[in-house]
C-alpha positions, 0 to 999 in steps of 0.5 A: 500500500504505501507502494502505491497498491491498493489492500483488496479486503482482510480476513477480517472483511470475511470472517471473524478467526482468533487470529494467535493464541498460546498452546500447550500440551495437556500435561503441562495444564496438568503438573504446571496448571498456575504457570497456564493460568498466569500465561494466559493472564499476562497475554491478555494483559498484555495485549490489552496494553498494545490495543491501547497503546501504539507508543509504549508498543513500540517502544516496547518492540524497537527492544527486542527486535533490533532489525526493525525499525520504528516506522517498519514497526510503526506499519505492522502494528497498524495493519495489525492492530487493523487484525485480531480477532475476538476473544468470545467468538465462538463461531471464530474459534469452531472456523479455525478448528474446521481448517485446520482438521480440513489443512492437516488431515486431523480428526474432526472433533469438537471445538473443546477436544481442540481448545481449554477455554478454562484459564482464559475464562478465569483470567478474564474474570480476575482482570475484571475484563469479562464481559459476557462469556459464550457456555458452549466455551465451558470445556465438556468432561 
């Protein structure tokens, strides 16, 4: 776009998909649940700061990546900022499971077999960020 082109579309124009995430194994969840919950909480807090504080985010990027300029980091921030996906949109997770099971030939299973939202719910609640919750995101045990 900086060279005169035009953005044709964005994934977000078509449908919502949670773009990034934090993953771990069932063994780590069982053995170190407080570490897992702490990581989820840290990611949520960091994302909340990044969403509202572009300059602080750019400063952090530049401190941790010596191969990027402020101009390029700013451009990347602007693009990513437009694309941040929903945390609590169950259908977005279902679409991601559908895409990955198809692309990676994984067995077709319910979302709850691929995602565990327990720590997300707890961390959002502890941080005062839980405004609504889709009961389909509760882990079926």
